[in-house]
N, C-alpha and C positions, 0 to 999 in steps of 0.2 A: 555425429549425425545431426543434420540441420533440424529435423523434426524434434529431436530431443532438446536442442538448444532453445528453440522458440515455441515449442508446444508443451512438452513434458515438464521442463524446468519451471516455466512461469505458472503452469497449471498447479503443480505441487506447491510452489511457493505461495501462490494466491490462496489456495485452499487452506494452507497452514496459517498464513498471516492474516487471513480475512477476519478470523475471530479476534485476533490481537487488535486489528484496526477498529473493529466494532467496540471492543472493550475500552479503547481510549477516546473514541469519538462519539459513541452513542449518548453519553451523558449530556453532550452539547447539542446533538441532533434531535433527541427526543422531544424537547420543548417545541421545536419548530413544527412537529407533526401533531403535538398534543395541545398546543396553545390556542388553536383556532378550531372552530367547528366546521368541518368540511364533509361533503358527500364522499362516497367511496371513489367516484370518478375524479373529483378534485384532488383527493389524496394521491391517487395514482399519477395524476398529471404532475404534481409537485415532485413526487419520487422520480419520475422519468426526467424531469428537468435537472434534478440533482445528479442523477446518474449520467445524463448527457454532458454536464459540466465536468464531472470526474473523467469521463472518457476523453474529452477534449484535452484536459490537462495531462492525462497519461500519454496520449498520442504525441502531444507536443514535446513532452520530455523524452519519450522514446526516440523520436526523430532527431532531437538535438543531441542527445548523448550518443546515438548511433553515428551521427555525422562527425562528432568530435573523435569518436573511435576510429572512423575512416581516415581522418586527416592527421591524427596524432598517433603514430604507431611506434614511438620510441620504446625500447625495451624497459628503460628505467621508469617511464611513466606507467607502464602496465604493472610493474612491480609495486609502484606506489598505490595504484588503484586496488591491486590485490590485497595489499597490507591494510588499506582503508576498509575494504570489505570485511576482512577478518576482524578488524577492530570493532566494527559495528555489530558483527556476529557475536563477539564477546559481550558487548553491551546488552544484547538481547538475552544471552545466556545468564548474565549476572542479574538482570531484572527477573527472569523466570525463576531463578533460584532464591529470589528475595533479598539480594544484597544491595540493591538500589531501587529507588522509586522512579518511574519514568516521568520526565519533565519536558519531553520534546513535542508534545502534541500542539499543533497549531490550530486545532479545532476551536478552542475557546476564543482565540484572537479573531478568527475569521467569521465565526457564527454571528456575533453581535452586529457586525457591519453588513453582512450579506444575507441575513435571515429572510428579508423580503424579496430576495432575488435568488431562487434555488439554483439557477444555472451558474451564477457567479460563485455561490457557496460551493457548488460541486467542483468548479474549476479550482478554487482555493484548496479544497480537500485533495484534489488530484495532483496538486503541486506541493503538498506539504512534505517537509523534509524529515519524516520519521525514519527510524532505523530500517524497517522492511523496505521502504522506498529507496533509501540510500544503498542498501544491499543490491537491489535490482538495478539501480543506476550503474554501480560499479561492474556488475555482471554484463550488462548490455554494452558498456564501453569496451569490454574485452571481446565482444563479438565483432567489432569493427564493421558494422553495417547499419545503414539507416533503415533498410527494409526489415532486417531482423529486429531492430529496436522497436519498430512500429508493431510488428506481429507479437513480439514478446509482451509489450505493455497492453496490447489489445486482449491477449489471453489472460494476463495477470488481472486486468480490469474485470473480465468476465467471471473469473474464479472468485475474486473478492466481493463482487456484487451480489453473489448468492447470499452473503451474510447480511446484506442491507435490506433484503426482502421483508424482515420483520418490522421495519419502519412503517410499512404500509398499514400494519395492525398496531401502530403506536410504538412498537419496538420494546415492549415490556421485558423482553429477554435480557436486555442490557443491564437491567437492575439486579439480576440474579447472581448470587455468589458463585454458583456452579458455572455460570457463563464466564465470570471473571477468571476462575481457575482454569477453564478451558483456554482462555486467552494466554495465560502463563505457559501452559503446556505447549501451545502452538509456537510461542516465542522461543521456548527451549529447543524444540525440534528444528525450527528454521535456523536458529543460531548455530546449532551443531552442523547442520547440512552445509551452510555456506562457509563455516570455518574449515571444515574438511575439504571442501572444494578449493578454498584458498591455499591450503597446505599442498594440495596436489599441483596447483599452478606454480608455486614457488620453485 
């Protein structure tokens, strides 16, 4: 069903991985919101610019991956994408179980250069190649549709953005150990979900 592919799947994935994304990026984003004294209105403006950049990045990637999926329909390539998705799912599972420490966040690299331009920073965050994002790219490729890719990443963006709301209040939740544990649990759940999906596709 189309509604499941582009609404339910990205909604569940976004809600599950949103905590994971915050756990890896909040330490770099918090100083941007805490380093300067702003009014509530100015803080909301910076947040909206950051989210606007993320949405732009997500939609660009959704359209690009969807277009590639439309043009490249070789069975062997789809199996490669499925295998890659399962590999990234295993990476998430291993991280969640404590077997490896994540080193993939591009937040640190992008924050320093783009802190003064929230839209640019948001765009960089929207294009970062973290495992949840790569999982979604592989999934959208197998949908073989630009339109589905756009809708998928729009819903994925909306779901993950819920977890960025605390940034308006300086985002102190990102410093809590309980929050980081929740990030691990979400990574485990999403990793299992996409690994099982890959098994069913093979």
